[in-house]
C-alpha positions as a LaTeX table, in Angstrom:
\begin{tabular}{lrrr}
\hline
Residue & $x$ (\AA) & $y$ (\AA) & $z$ (\AA) \\
\hline
Met1 & 11.22 & $-6.09$ & $-5.18$ \\
Asn2 & 7.79 & $-5.33$ & $-3.78$ \\
Ile3 & 7.33 & $-1.68$ & $-2.79$ \\
Tyr4 & 4.62 & $-0.23$ & $-0.52$ \\
Val5 & 3.32 & 3.19 & $-1.55$ \\
Ala6 & 1.11 & 5.22 & 0.82 \\
Asn7 & $-0.68$ & 8.56 & 0.50 \\
Ile8 & $-1.59$ & 7.97 & $-3.15$ \\
Pro9 & $-4.05$ & 10.62 & $-4.38$ \\
Trp10 & $-7.55$ & 9.27 & $-5.06$ \\
Lys11 & $-7.45$ & 10.65 & $-8.59$ \\
Ala12 & $-4.27$ & 8.70 & $-9.45$ \\
Ser13 & $-4.50$ & 5.70 & $-11.76$ \\
Glu14 & $-2.45$ & 2.51 & $-11.66$ \\
Glu15 & $-0.97$ & 3.50 & $-15.04$ \\
Gln16 & 0.21 & 6.87 & $-13.63$ \\
Leu17 & 1.78 & 5.09 & $-10.65$ \\
Lys18 & 3.48 & 2.60 & $-12.97$ \\
Gln19 & 4.85 & 5.41 & $-15.16$ \\
Leu20 & 6.22 & 7.24 & $-12.12$ \\
Phe21 & 8.20 & 4.18 & $-10.97$ \\
Ala22 & 9.21 & 3.19 & $-14.52$ \\
Glu23 & 11.61 & 6.15 & $-14.54$ \\
Tyr24 & 13.82 & 4.06 & $-12.20$ \\
Gly25 & 13.58 & 0.65 & $-13.87$ \\
Asp26 & 11.33 & $-2.11$ & $-15.16$ \\
Val27 & 7.96 & $-2.20$ & $-13.35$ \\
Ser28 & 6.36 & $-5.66$ & $-13.25$ \\
Ser29 & 3.09 & $-4.38$ & $-11.79$ \\
Ala30 & 1.44 & $-1.43$ & $-10.06$ \\
Lys31 & $-1.68$ & $-1.96$ & $-7.97$ \\
Ile32 & $-3.77$ & 0.60 & $-6.09$ \\
Ile33 & $-5.86$ & $-1.04$ & $-3.37$ \\
Met34 & $-9.58$ & $-0.34$ & $-3.73$ \\
Asp35 & $-12.29$ & $-0.37$ & $-1.08$ \\
Lys36 & $-14.53$ & $-3.42$ & $-1.60$ \\
Val37 & $-17.74$ & $-1.54$ & $-0.86$ \\
Thr38 & $-17.24$ & 1.89 & $-2.47$ \\
Gln39 & $-14.75$ & 0.84 & $-5.19$ \\
Arg40 & $-12.71$ & 3.97 & $-4.37$ \\
Ser41 & $-8.99$ & 4.04 & $-3.80$ \\
Arg42 & $-7.90$ & 3.39 & $-0.21$ \\
Gly43 & $-4.89$ & 5.66 & $-0.79$ \\
Phe44 & $-2.19$ & 3.02 & $-0.83$ \\
Gly45 & $-0.83$ & 0.37 & $-3.15$ \\
Phe46 & 2.08 & $-1.76$ & $-4.24$ \\
Val47 & 4.58 & $-1.54$ & $-7.05$ \\
Glu48 & 6.64 & $-4.55$ & $-8.05$ \\
Met49 & 9.98 & $-3.95$ & $-9.73$ \\
Ala50 & 12.06 & $-6.66$ & $-11.39$ \\
Asp51 & 15.42 & $-5.39$ & $-10.12$ \\
Asp52 & 16.19 & $-4.80$ & $-6.41$ \\
Ser53 & 18.71 & $-2.03$ & $-7.08$ \\
Ala54 & 16.18 & $-0.18$ & $-9.28$ \\
Gly55 & 13.60 & $-0.65$ & $-6.52$ \\
Arg56 & 15.91 & 0.84 & $-3.92$ \\
Ala57 & 16.65 & 3.79 & $-6.24$ \\
Ala58 & 12.91 & 4.37 & $-6.70$ \\
Ile59 & 12.30 & 4.20 & $-2.94$ \\
Ser60 & 15.10 & 6.69 & $-2.32$ \\
Ala61 & 13.90 & 9.11 & $-4.97$ \\
Leu62 & 10.14 & 8.88 & $-4.46$ \\
Asn63 & 9.77 & 8.76 & $-0.67$ \\
Gly64 & 8.58 & 12.29 & 0.11 \\
Tyr65 & 7.88 & 13.04 & $-3.56$ \\
Asp66 & 4.92 & 15.29 & $-4.40$ \\
Phe67 & 2.70 & 13.18 & $-6.68$ \\
Leu68 & $-0.43$ & 14.91 & $-7.97$ \\
Gly69 & $-0.50$ & 17.18 & $-4.93$ \\
Lys70 & 0.17 & 14.60 & $-2.19$ \\
Val71 & 3.48 & 13.60 & $-0.64$ \\
Leu72 & 4.12 & 9.89 & $-1.14$ \\
Val73 & 5.39 & 7.55 & 1.55 \\
Val74 & 7.43 & 4.82 & $-0.16$ \\
Asn75 & 9.28 & 1.89 & 1.38 \\
Glu76 & 9.98 & $-1.79$ & 0.88 \\
Ala77 & 6.87 & $-3.87$ & 1.48 \\
Arg78 & 7.01 & $-6.30$ & 4.37 \\
Pro79 & 5.73 & $-9.81$ & 3.77 \\
Arg80 & 2.20 & $-10.44$ & 4.97 \\
Glu81 & 2.09 & $-12.37$ & 8.22 \\
Glu82 & 0.19 & $-15.63$ & 7.95 \\
Gly83 & $-2.71$ & $-15.87$ & 10.37 \\
Ala84 & $-2.31$ & $-12.27$ & 11.47 \\
Asn85 & $-5.34$ & $-10.77$ & 13.16 \\
Arg86 & $-6.99$ & $-8.64$ & 10.52 \\
Gly87 & $-9.63$ & $-7.18$ & 12.79 \\
Gly88 & $-13.31$ & $-7.80$ & 12.51 \\
Gly89 & $-13.46$ & $-9.49$ & 15.89 \\
Arg90 & $-16.32$ & $-8.97$ & 18.22 \\
Gly91 & $-14.96$ & $-7.59$ & 21.43 \\
Gly92 & $-16.75$ & $-6.28$ & 24.42 \\
Tyr93 & $-18.00$ & $-7.47$ & 27.75 \\
Arg94 & $-20.32$ & $-10.43$ & 27.84 \\
Gly95 & $-21.49$ & $-10.33$ & 31.38 \\
Gly96 & $-22.95$ & $-13.51$ & 32.69 \\
Tyr97 & $-24.98$ & $-14.48$ & 35.69 \\
Asn98 & $-22.94$ & $-15.43$ & 38.70 \\
Lys99 & $-24.73$ & $-17.33$ & 41.47 \\
Asp100 & $-22.06$ & $-16.64$ & 44.09 \\
\hline
\end{tabular}
């Protein structure tokens, strides 16, 4: 089961996150998403657990849990949508000349 974890403190390590979830079952991986430019935590990440029932138990127990001074938001990760608009577009008005 892939679990989305939000509001992770910047000072938290992936190992600390893994240990927190390991109390509920076998953790395959724990990943905190880092900003590409600053290399600082973006405050969210993903934990993968081998067993769905252990994952649900972890979600139940840790959603709203105070972790290193911040309250975690924990829920089942949704699959990434293929071709989803990820921003970065150039919007705005491109006025042109109209002869009429």
